[in-house]
Structures are given as structure tokens and as C-alpha cells.
C-alpha positions as CSV (number, residue, x, y, z in Angstrom):
1,M,-63.6,-13.9,18.7
2,L,-66.9,-15.7,18.0
3,S,-67.2,-19.2,17.0
4,H,-68.6,-17.8,13.8
5,P,-67.8,-14.3,13.0
6,F,-71.2,-13.7,11.4
7,G,-73.8,-15.3,13.5
8,R,-74.5,-12.8,16.2
9,L,-78.4,-12.0,15.4
10,A,-80.6,-13.6,18.3
11,L,-82.9,-16.5,16.9
12,A,-86.5,-15.6,17.3
13,S,-89.6,-14.2,15.6
14,A,-89.1,-11.0,14.1
15,L,-91.8,-8.9,15.8
16,G,-94.1,-11.3,17.1
17,V,-97.2,-9.5,15.2
18,F,-97.2,-11.3,11.9
19,A,-97.5,-14.8,11.0
20,W,-96.1,-15.8,7.5
21,P,-97.6,-18.6,5.3
22,V,-97.0,-22.1,6.1
23,H,-95.3,-22.7,2.9
24,A,-92.6,-20.1,3.7
25,E,-89.0,-22.0,4.9
26,P,-87.6,-20.9,8.3
27,L,-84.0,-19.9,7.6
28,T,-81.5,-19.1,10.1
29,L,-78.4,-16.8,9.4
30,Q,-76.4,-20.0,9.9
31,A,-78.0,-21.9,7.5
32,A,-77.9,-18.6,4.9
33,I,-74.3,-18.4,5.3
34,G,-74.1,-22.4,4.9
35,R,-76.1,-22.7,1.6
36,T,-74.2,-19.6,0.1
37,L,-70.5,-21.1,1.0
38,A,-71.8,-24.8,-0.4
39,S,-72.9,-23.1,-3.8
40,N,-72.0,-19.8,-4.5
41,P,-70.3,-20.0,-8.1
42,S,-67.4,-17.6,-7.1
43,L,-66.4,-19.7,-4.5
44,R,-65.9,-22.5,-6.9
45,A,-63.9,-20.4,-9.0
46,E,-61.5,-19.2,-6.3
47,G,-61.2,-23.0,-5.3
48,A,-60.5,-24.1,-9.0
49,A,-57.6,-21.6,-9.3
50,V,-55.7,-23.3,-6.1
51,A,-56.0,-26.5,-8.4
52,A,-54.3,-24.8,-10.9
53,Y,-51.4,-23.2,-8.9
54,E,-51.0,-26.6,-7.4
55,Q,-50.7,-28.2,-11.0
56,Q,-48.0,-25.6,-11.8
57,L,-46.1,-26.4,-8.8
58,Q,-46.0,-29.9,-10.1
59,L,-44.8,-28.7,-13.3
60,D,-42.3,-26.3,-11.9
61,G,-40.9,-29.3,-9.9
62,L,-40.1,-30.9,-13.1
63,A,-36.5,-31.4,-14.6
64,P,-35.9,-29.8,-18.0
65,A,-37.0,-32.4,-20.9
66,L,-34.7,-34.5,-22.7
67,T,-34.4,-33.3,-26.4
68,L,-34.2,-35.5,-29.4
69,G,-32.8,-34.3,-32.6
70,A,-31.3,-35.3,-35.8
71,E,-29.6,-33.6,-38.7
72,L,-28.7,-34.3,-42.1
73,E,-25.9,-32.9,-44.0
74,N,-24.1,-32.7,-47.5
75,I,-27.2,-34.2,-49.5
76,G,-28.2,-33.1,-53.0
77,G,-25.2,-31.0,-53.6
78,T,-22.6,-31.2,-56.4
79,G,-19.6,-33.3,-57.9
80,A,-18.5,-35.6,-54.9
81,V,-21.5,-34.8,-52.6
82,S,-23.8,-35.1,-55.0
83,N,-27.1,-37.2,-54.2
84,T,-26.3,-39.0,-50.8
85,G,-23.0,-40.1,-51.4
86,G,-21.2,-37.7,-49.2
87,A,-24.4,-37.5,-46.6
88,E,-23.8,-37.2,-42.8
89,T,-26.7,-38.1,-40.7
90,T,-26.3,-37.4,-37.2
91,L,-29.0,-38.5,-34.5
92,R,-28.7,-36.4,-30.9
93,L,-29.8,-36.6,-27.3
94,G,-29.6,-33.7,-25.2
95,K,-30.2,-32.4,-21.7
96,V,-29.9,-29.2,-20.1
97,F,-28.5,-29.2,-16.5
98,E,-30.1,-26.4,-14.2
99,L,-27.5,-25.2,-11.9
100,G,-27.7,-22.8,-9.1
101,G,-30.8,-24.2,-7.5
102,K,-33.3,-22.9,-10.4
103,R,-35.8,-25.8,-9.8
104,A,-36.0,-25.5,-6.2
105,A,-36.6,-21.7,-6.5
106,R,-39.3,-22.4,-8.8
107,Q,-40.9,-24.7,-6.2
108,Q,-40.8,-22.1,-3.7
109,R,-42.5,-19.9,-5.9
110,G,-45.1,-22.0,-6.5
111,L,-45.6,-22.7,-2.9
112,A,-46.0,-19.0,-2.4
113,E,-48.4,-18.8,-5.1
114,I,-50.6,-21.4,-3.7
115,A,-50.5,-19.8,-0.2
116,R,-51.8,-16.2,-1.6
117,Q,-54.5,-17.7,-3.4
118,E,-55.7,-20.0,-0.4
119,N,-55.4,-16.5,1.4
120,A,-58.0,-15.5,-1.2
121,V,-60.1,-18.4,-0.9
122,T,-60.5,-17.3,2.6
123,R,-61.1,-13.8,1.8
124,R,-63.8,-14.6,-0.4
125,R,-65.4,-16.7,2.0
126,L,-65.2,-14.2,4.6
127,D,-66.7,-11.6,2.1
128,L,-69.6,-14.0,1.3
129,A,-70.4,-14.7,4.9
130,A,-70.4,-10.9,5.0
131,E,-72.6,-10.3,2.0
132,T,-75.1,-12.9,3.1
133,T,-75.5,-11.5,6.7
134,K,-76.4,-8.2,5.2
135,R,-78.8,-9.5,2.6
136,F,-80.3,-11.7,5.6
137,I,-80.7,-8.7,7.8
138,A,-82.3,-7.2,4.8
139,V,-84.7,-9.6,4.6
140,V,-85.6,-9.5,8.3
141,E,-86.1,-6.1,8.3
142,T,-88.3,-6.1,5.1
143,Q,-90.2,-8.7,6.9
144,D,-90.7,-6.4,9.9
145,E,-91.7,-3.5,7.6
146,L,-94.3,-5.8,6.3
147,A,-95.9,-6.7,9.8
148,L,-96.0,-3.0,10.4
149,A,-97.8,-2.2,7.3
150,V,-100.2,-5.2,8.0
151,R,-100.7,-3.9,11.3
152,Q,-101.2,-0.3,10.1
153,V,-103.9,-1.7,7.8
154,A,-105.6,-3.4,10.3
155,L,-105.5,-0.5,12.4
156,T,-106.8,2.1,9.7
157,Q,-109.4,-0.4,9.0
158,E,-110.5,-0.2,12.6
159,T,-110.7,3.5,12.6
160,E,-112.4,3.7,9.6
161,A,-115.3,1.5,11.1
162,A,-115.6,3.5,14.1
163,V,-115.6,6.7,12.3
164,Q,-118.5,5.1,10.2
165,Q,-120.1,4.4,13.3
166,R,-119.7,7.9,14.7
167,V,-121.0,9.6,11.4
168,D,-124.1,7.3,11.4
169,R,-124.8,8.6,15.0
170,G,-124.7,12.1,13.9
171,V,-121.6,12.7,16.2
172,S,-118.9,13.3,13.4
173,P,-119.1,15.1,10.2
174,A,-119.6,13.1,7.1
175,G,-116.3,14.2,5.9
176,D,-114.4,12.1,8.1
177,V,-115.2,9.1,6.7
178,A,-113.6,10.3,3.5
179,L,-110.3,10.9,5.4
180,A,-110.4,7.4,7.4
181,Q,-110.7,5.8,3.9
182,I,-107.7,7.9,2.7
183,A,-105.9,6.5,5.5
184,V,-106.8,2.9,4.7
185,A,-106.0,3.2,1.1
186,R,-102.5,4.7,1.9
187,A,-101.9,1.9,4.5
188,E,-102.7,-0.6,2.1
189,L,-100.3,0.7,-0.6
190,A,-97.6,0.7,2.1
191,R,-98.2,-3.0,2.6
192,E,-98.4,-3.8,-1.3
193,H,-94.8,-1.7,-1.6
194,A,-93.5,-3.8,1.6
195,E,-94.5,-6.9,-0.1
196,H,-92.6,-6.1,-3.2
197,E,-89.7,-5.1,-1.3
198,L,-89.6,-8.4,0.7
199,E,-89.5,-10.4,-2.7
200,S,-86.7,-8.2,-3.8
201,S,-84.8,-8.9,-0.6
202,R,-85.6,-12.2,-0.8
203,F,-84.2,-13.0,-4.1
204,A,-80.9,-11.0,-3.5
205,L,-80.6,-13.2,-0.6
206,V,-81.3,-16.6,-2.7
207,A,-78.9,-15.2,-5.6
208,L,-76.1,-15.9,-3.4
209,W,-77.0,-19.8,-3.5
210,G,-77.3,-19.7,-7.3
211,E,-81.0,-19.5,-7.2
212,A,-82.8,-17.9,-10.3
213,A,-85.9,-16.7,-8.7
214,P,-87.1,-15.6,-5.0
215,Q,-87.9,-18.5,-2.5
216,P,-90.5,-18.3,0.0
217,I,-88.2,-18.4,3.2
218,D,-88.9,-16.6,6.9
219,A,-85.6,-15.4,8.1
220,T,-85.7,-15.7,11.7
221,A,-83.9,-13.3,13.6
222,E,-84.7,-10.4,16.3
223,L,-83.2,-7.3,14.8
224,L,-84.1,-5.3,18.1
225,T,-81.8,-7.5,20.3
226,L,-78.6,-5.6,19.9
227,P,-75.5,-7.6,20.7
228,D,-73.0,-6.0,23.2
229,L,-70.6,-3.1,21.5
230,P,-66.8,-4.7,21.8
231,A,-64.1,-2.3,22.6
232,F,-62.8,0.1,19.7
233,E,-59.1,-1.2,20.7
234,S,-59.5,-4.6,20.6
235,L,-61.4,-4.3,17.3
236,A,-58.4,-2.3,16.1
237,E,-56.0,-4.9,17.2
238,R,-57.3,-7.6,15.2
239,L,-56.5,-5.5,11.7
240,T,-53.0,-6.9,12.0
241,R,-54.4,-10.6,11.6
242,T,-57.1,-10.2,8.6
243,P,-56.8,-11.6,5.4
244,E,-56.3,-8.7,3.8
245,A,-52.9,-7.9,6.2
246,V,-51.6,-11.3,5.7
247,A,-52.1,-10.7,1.9
248,Y,-49.3,-8.2,2.1
249,T,-47.3,-10.7,4.0
250,L,-48.0,-13.3,1.2
251,D,-47.2,-11.0,-1.3
252,T,-43.6,-10.2,0.1
253,A,-43.3,-14.2,0.3
254,K,-44.1,-14.4,-3.3
255,L,-41.7,-11.7,-4.5
256,D,-39.0,-13.2,-1.9
257,A,-39.4,-16.2,-4.1
258,D,-39.4,-14.2,-7.3
259,R,-35.9,-12.9,-6.2
260,G,-34.8,-16.3,-5.5
261,V,-35.8,-17.7,-8.9
262,A,-33.7,-14.5,-10.2
263,Q,-30.7,-15.0,-8.3
264,A,-30.8,-18.6,-9.2
265,A,-30.5,-17.3,-13.1
266,A,-27.3,-15.5,-12.3
267,R,-25.7,-18.8,-12.9
268,P,-26.2,-20.3,-16.4
269,D,-27.4,-23.6,-17.3
270,L,-25.3,-26.4,-19.0
271,A,-26.8,-27.8,-22.2
272,L,-25.2,-31.2,-23.0
273,T,-26.0,-33.2,-26.1
274,A,-24.6,-36.6,-27.6
275,G,-25.3,-38.4,-30.6
276,V,-24.2,-40.8,-33.3
277,R,-23.2,-39.5,-36.8
278,R,-23.4,-41.6,-39.9
279,L,-20.7,-40.9,-42.7
280,E,-22.1,-42.0,-46.0
281,A,-18.6,-41.2,-47.9
282,I,-16.5,-43.7,-45.8
283,D,-19.3,-46.0,-44.4
284,D,-18.8,-45.6,-41.0
285,Q,-20.1,-44.0,-37.8
286,A,-18.8,-41.9,-35.0
287,L,-19.8,-40.2,-31.9
288,V,-20.4,-36.6,-31.6
289,F,-20.6,-34.5,-28.2
290,S,-21.5,-30.5,-27.6
291,F,-22.1,-28.5,-24.8
292,S,-23.4,-24.8,-24.6
293,M,-23.8,-22.2,-21.8
294,P,-25.3,-18.5,-22.3
295,L,-23.4,-15.8,-21.3
296,G,-24.2,-12.6,-19.5
297,S,-26.7,-14.4,-17.1
298,S,-25.5,-12.3,-14.1
299,H,-26.1,-9.1,-15.4
300,R,-29.8,-9.9,-16.6
301,S,-30.2,-11.4,-12.8
302,G,-28.9,-8.3,-11.3
303,H,-31.6,-6.4,-13.1
304,A,-34.4,-8.7,-12.3
305,V,-33.3,-8.6,-8.5
306,G,-33.2,-4.7,-8.4
307,R,-37.0,-4.7,-9.7
308,I,-38.1,-7.0,-7.2
309,D,-36.2,-5.2,-4.5
310,A,-38.2,-1.9,-5.6
311,E,-41.4,-3.8,-5.6
312,L,-40.9,-5.5,-2.1
313,E,-40.4,-1.5,-0.9
314,A,-43.5,-0.6,-2.6
315,V,-45.5,-3.8,-1.0
316,A,-44.3,-2.2,2.5
317,A,-45.5,1.0,1.8
318,R,-48.9,0.1,0.4
319,R,-49.2,-2.0,3.4
320,D,-48.8,0.8,6.0
321,A,-51.2,3.0,3.9
322,A,-53.7,0.2,4.1
323,M,-53.3,-0.4,7.6
324,L,-54.0,3.3,8.5
325,E,-56.9,3.5,6.1
326,A,-58.4,0.5,7.7
327,R,-58.0,1.7,11.1
328,Q,-59.8,5.0,10.1
329,L,-62.7,3.1,8.3
330,L,-63.1,1.1,11.4
331,F,-63.1,4.0,13.6
332,A,-65.7,5.5,11.3
333,R,-68.1,2.6,11.4
334,Y,-67.7,2.1,15.2
335,Q,-68.9,5.8,15.5
336,E,-71.7,5.1,13.2
337,L,-72.5,1.7,15.4
338,R,-72.8,3.6,18.5
339,H,-75.0,6.2,17.1
340,A,-77.4,3.2,15.9
341,R,-77.3,1.7,19.3
342,T,-78.1,5.0,20.9
343,E,-80.9,5.6,18.3
344,V,-82.7,2.1,19.0
345,Q,-82.6,2.7,22.8
346,S,-83.7,6.3,22.8
347,L,-86.7,5.2,20.3
348,T,-87.4,2.3,22.6
349,D,-87.2,3.7,25.9
350,R,-88.8,7.1,25.2
351,M,-89.8,8.1,22.2
352,I,-92.1,4.8,21.2
353,P,-93.7,4.8,24.7
354,A,-94.3,8.5,24.5
355,A,-96.3,8.0,21.0
356,D,-98.0,4.9,22.4
357,R,-99.1,7.4,25.2
358,G,-100.2,10.0,22.9
359,L,-102.0,7.9,20.3
360,S,-104.1,6.3,23.6
361,L,-105.1,9.9,24.7
362,T,-105.9,11.0,21.2
363,R,-107.8,8.1,20.5
364,A,-110.0,8.7,23.7
365,G,-110.1,12.2,23.0
366,Y,-111.7,11.8,19.5
367,D,-114.1,9.4,21.0
368,D,-115.2,12.3,23.7
369,A,-115.2,14.6,20.4
370,R,-112.4,16.8,21.6
371,Y,-110.2,15.8,18.8
372,S,-110.5,15.7,14.9
373,I,-109.9,12.5,12.6
374,L,-106.7,14.4,11.6
375,Q,-105.4,14.4,14.8
376,L,-106.1,10.9,15.3
377,T,-104.5,9.5,12.0
378,Q,-101.3,12.1,12.6
379,A,-101.0,10.2,15.8
380,Q,-101.2,6.9,14.3
381,N,-98.5,8.0,11.7
382,T,-96.4,9.2,14.1
383,L,-96.3,6.1,16.3
384,L,-95.7,4.0,12.7
385,Q,-93.1,6.2,11.7
386,L,-91.1,6.0,14.9
387,Q,-91.6,2.2,14.8
388,Q,-90.3,2.1,11.4
389,E,-87.2,4.4,12.3
390,R,-86.6,1.7,15.2
391,L,-86.6,-1.1,12.5
392,V,-84.1,0.8,10.2
393,A,-81.5,2.1,13.1
394,A,-81.6,-2.0,14.4
395,A,-81.0,-3.1,11.0
396,R,-78.4,-0.5,10.2
397,Y,-76.6,-1.5,13.7
398,H,-76.6,-5.2,12.9
399,T,-75.1,-4.2,9.4
400,L,-72.5,-2.2,10.5
401,L,-71.7,-4.9,13.1
402,A,-71.2,-7.4,10.1
403,E,-69.2,-5.1,8.1
404,I,-66.7,-4.2,11.2
405,E,-66.8,-8.2,12.0
406,R,-65.9,-8.7,8.3
407,S,-63.2,-5.8,8.2
408,T,-61.5,-7.3,11.8
409,A,-61.8,-11.1,10.6
410,D,-59.1,-13.0,11.8
411,A,-57.5,-14.9,8.8
412,G,-57.3,-18.2,10.6
413,V,-61.2,-18.3,11.2
414,T,-63.1,-19.6,8.0
415,P,-66.6,-19.3,7.9
């Protein structure tokens, strides 16, 4: 397992072809994840829930409170008990004695609740780290898209100038200028669209930090550097240690604790009271004692235990189903990851070099009047399209890798 499950993008300039404004803030993936985990509101909410369960644990550890009560009898009657002449006033102090280990059972349940919530915090941290990684990749991708668009604008402008010179010399028809100008306009429109996409992707990233507006950041990573592909079985083996798998174990522990509470309830509690009674009729006092104990506790406890046993069977079945589904989803993503890698390699090693050579030959042929302006712009567009396809495939590779690393992240690894 990596020291950080979502830190595998190589640090470098994106394509080396576009310089960002000096006011843009350089940002690494590690820094982006750190800012998300430091300031995301949903993570604070999960942490507050842990504190709430800890307070509940303290509450569950308290013994039943003492009760103080008073009674006033035989007042305001008729005859001998009219007014307060025959009144009896009793002041009582009572306490419930819990039997059967109820307090310990409640505390065990509280500890189980805290463990479940702490696991939820871990899951949320991993989710946020993975989501930050994917949004960071999107920023890098749109930066590189803009870099390609800027380069395409410059290329079409150079072509327009060359066409104008040829038309001025009478070598090419005047209509070629219009075609070159259309190519420039399309390239400028694509650049403008890429600028908006970059702003949107930036906003999506900084929103995880609680920012209310896009920030001028420069995500520094190299999408075309693809990390090695791990073996599928080594990834699948991790599925048993993920927070999702651990959650079923913790759910079982919580139900076991609930079962302990239900079993402890089979033994009824004993309520005792002691007090002093004032007898106005004989102008004297006396001590009074009482006790009470509910009946039928064992029967009720049996039903509660039976319900929890059924829930334990349901949790076990859900875990088995979830593990099968997780393995199937991992396999599907793994196949997509392999394809994305193959696509990047094919584009890099075969298609883009061929398109580059084709563009050079077409440009030379256009200079010799053997090719038309349409053939030249088509060759330029083909090269640009292949470069964009490679960028999309590389971004998909990193995104899939982030999803796989999230789905196989060890519960003991905290980003």
C-alpha cells in the first residue's frame, strides 16, 4: 500500500507548452487533499458525531438517578379528616438498583457506536481524498486542454499568414484565405470554451475546501506519466480490509452489544424507596419503606434477543453480497484501466507520431501546391484530435486508478 492512497500523479508541468499567469497558485495533489481534509464541512460534521457518541457513552455509564418524592394524604376531607387534622405527609427518597449488568451492557453498546462512527469518519476522509483526486485530475486535464487550444490558435494563425502570402503571390486562390480564417475562428472558439471549462473545474475543486468562488490555481501534475498497473488479485485481496468491509464487522459488534443489553433486561431492576411520614392525627412520625419490581421482563427480553439474532443474519448476508459486488465492480474498473493504458500507449507510440508526420508532409505538399488548404487543415485537426483523445484517455486512467485505490483502501490508512 502506498504511503498515501491518492498521491500517484507525477509532479511536473502539464504539457510544457503553456505558461500560466504568474498570479496562479501552484498546487500539488497532496496539498489539495490536505486543504480538503482540513476544511471540508462534511468531515467536521462526522467528527462532531463522534463527540456526540462519546457524550452518550458517558451518559450510559451513569447509574440511575436518585428520586425525591413527597405525598400529602387525608387532607380536605370531611368529619375527622377535614382540613389538615388527619393529614399524613410522606417524604421519600428512592433508588433503582440495576441488575443483570445493564450498565456495562450499555457502555459496551456505546463503545460499539463510537467505533462505527470513527469508521464513518475514515470512510468520509477517504471519499473526500478520492473526490479531491478526481477533481484535481479534471483541473489538470482542462489546463492541458487549454494548452492544446492555445497552441492550435497559434498554429491556425500561422497558417492564415502563410495562406495570405501565397494568395498575395498569386499561388493560391483567394478563397483559401476565408477557409484559413474559419479555422482560426474555430480554434479561438475552442480556446474560449476551454477557458470556461477550466474555471468550472477549478471551482469544483476549491468548493471541497469551502471556497465560494474559483481560485487561480495551477494544478501541477503530468497526466501522461501513468503509474504501473498493479495485479488484480493483489487489489482484490484488499477488499476484505476496506472501511466498507470493516463496517459490517462493526455493525455485527454493535448488534452483539444490543443483544447484551437485551439479555441484561431479562433480569428486572429493583426499585427501593425509604422515607419519613408525618401523622398529624397523633402528632408523631414514622419511617416507611417500599420496593417494586416489574414482571414479565424475561419474556420481553427473549423477543428482543430473537429480533437481534435475525438482524445479525441479515448483516452477514448483506456483507457476502456486498463483497461479491465489490469484486465485480473492481474487475470492471480494472479492465477499463487496462484499456485506458493501452489507448494512451497506442496514441503516443503510433497514431500521434503518424499524424505528426502526415501534417509535416501535407504542409510541405501545400507549400509545393500539391495539396489544398482543406487537406492541410484536416491534417492539423487530425493531430489535434488525437492529442485530445490521448489527454482524455490519460485522465480517465488516473481517475479510474483513484477510484480503484479508494475502493481498495485499507481501513487503517488515514489520508
